[in-house]
Steps between C-alpha positions, in 0.01 A plus 500: 500500500341705227206711618308383191464149636194408698646190667209442734233605256532388138136585435554841330755353257289194427189714448685719248626190320147363482394816316787531251638148464488308178615560147230744392365714788789744521498536123130589509549745788802656325305539176203666674739727692657609169188526284229588748148379425536235232276266303535124519625466142783747557611309809487171308704635208753664733594187694680248281407139557200545728193299404144629513420256782804602707445873449135472599595298808771745608275802447224338709748420776641854506147638500399276792799634696398860420819569302319579177149608415295377207245718326263345251305717258156377386555509126549266208772390457574497873755750624693426819768722651744432781683742724696497823311567819646717774637182658648400164657842454670459836712227333648748250794598728588131532492462121711815454759361743506175302551694175781706653667183628473353150654811342796482740552127463401410145 
């Protein structure tokens, strides 16, 4: 049996899936990993097909799980920036591995 498998404890795998699952979360995390601190509009323009409602929902969810941080500046018009937290940055090796797998298998 592969040492990766946690036969008696699926919790770590399921927890990770709960953080990154879905169509948009990994794309948002990948974008923030590549660009660093980024404004909402840049994220929206960079992810084809995502609606305002869906992006807002996914950003709130990632923020609630401490994967990204949101900084709002008190100005008009409002300025909001997003960045990866330390916990979010810890996902970068996983994303790099996924990219490397894609390069080898595309």
